[in-house]
N, C-alpha and C positions, 0 to 999 in steps of 0.2 A: 574565587579571589586569588589571583596569582601573586606570589611573593618572591619569585625567582630574582636573584641578584646577579648571578654569574651567567656566563654563556653556556647553555646546555647543549649536549650532543647526545644523540640517541645511541642505545646499545648497538643497534644494527649498523649505524655509521662507524662506530668504534670497531666493531667486529670486521666490517668490510675493509677498513683501513689496515687493520692488522693482517687480514687475509691477503690483501693486495701487496703489502710489504713483504710478507713471507714468500709469496710467489715470485716477487721481483728479486729478492735476495737469493732464492733457490735458483732462479733462471740465470742470474749473473754468476752464481757459483758454478753452474754447469758450463758456462762460457769460459770461466777461468780454468776449469779442469781440462777443457779442450786445448787451451793454450799451453798448459803444463805438458800434455802429451805431445803437442807440436814441438815445443822447445826440446824436449827429451829426444824426439825422433830426429830432429835436425842434428843435435849434438851426437847422437849415436851414429848417424850417417857419416859425420866427420871422422869418427874413430875408425869406421870401416873402409873409408876411402884410402887407396894406396898412394895417391898423389905421384904416380910413376910416369905420367905422360909427358908431353912436351911442356916446356915452361909456359908457352902461350895458353895451353889448355889448363894447366894448373892455376895460372893467374885468373882465368875466367871462372874456374871452379871455386877458387877461394873467394872471389868477389860475389859469386852467386850464393854460396853457402853463408857468407857473412850477411848478405842481403836478406836471405830467408830468415836467419836468426834475428836480425834487426827488425824485420817486419813483425815477428812474434813479440819482440820486446816492446815495440812501439804500440802494438794492439794491447798488450798487457798494461802498459801505462795508461792508456785511454780508459780501458775497462776498470782498472783499479781506481781511477779518479771518479768514475761514475758510481762504482760500488761504495766508495767512501762517502759520497753524497747520500746515497740511499741509507747507508748505516747511520749517518748523522741524523737524517730525518727519522729513522726508526728510534734512535736514542732519544730524540727530542719528544717524539710521540709517547714513548715509554715514561719520560719524566712528567709529561702532562697527565698521563693516566695516574701516576703516583700522586700527583697533586690533588687530583679528583678524589682518589681514595682517602687521602689525608683529610680532605674537607668532609667526606662522608663520615669518617670516624668522629670528627668533631660534632657533626650534626647528630649522629647516633647518641653521643654523650648528652647533647643538649636535649634531645627528645626524651631520653631516659630520665634525665633530671626533671624535666617538665612533668613527665608521667608520675613521678614520685610525689609531686606537689599537688596533683589534681585528685579530687575526691570523687567526682562523678565517674561511675564505671564506664559509661558510654564513651566519655572523653579518654579514659585510660585505654580502652579497647582501640580507639582510633589512633591514639599516639603509639600504641604497640604495633599497630598495622604500619604506621609510618616508619617506625624504627626497623621493623622487619624488612621493609622495602629497601631501606638504606643498607642494611646488612647484606641483603642479596646483591645490591649494587657493588658493595665492597668486594664480595666474592667474585663477581663478574669482572671487575677491574683488575683484581689480582691475577685472575686467569689470563686476561689479555696482556698484562704486563709480563707474565711468565712466558707466554707465547712469543712476544716481541723480543724479549731478552734471549730466549733459546734460538730464535732465528738469527739474531745478531751475532751470537756466539758461534753458531755453526758457520755462518758466513765469514767471520773473522778467522776462525781456525783454518778454513779452506784457503782464504786469502793468504795467510801466513805460509802455508804449505807451497802454494803456487809462487809466491814472492821468492821463497827460498830456491825453488827449482829454476825459476827464470833468472834469478840473480846469481846463481851458482856459476862460478867460472869454470865450466867444464870444457871450455874451448881451448883446443891446442891443435891449431891447423898445422898439419904435417908432423 
């Protein structure tokens, strides 16, 4: 006799979602690190260029260097927007897991209260088994919440570092 009221999701589905999000955030973080290196490389090249050729060559060089830096900045903007979306989805999923954990806590309390009012040992044993399953579920959900939060925090820290590097006005042509 099924008495489920809410929408259930399996632990495997939750674990897969967290795994996929961790991988996605890590992958996007790696892409941002590449952009950070690229923008630093372009800006370092600008500092090493002597700008001593003809005005025609200098003009082309300035335009090309500006274009290279702008390409990195544009790519950074696109990747940041995509990363923001994944981070928002990750936060939303973490909130959903938190809500499930809260409901589990309430259920554990209700089951414990019910077990306290039952005299038949077999019923108490079954209610204890139900409460233990809910407590295991709470532990599982808290672990997944922690994984999601850690991945989101790592991703945000890296994004902040790259944003600072890309946004730094290190450009001083000539």
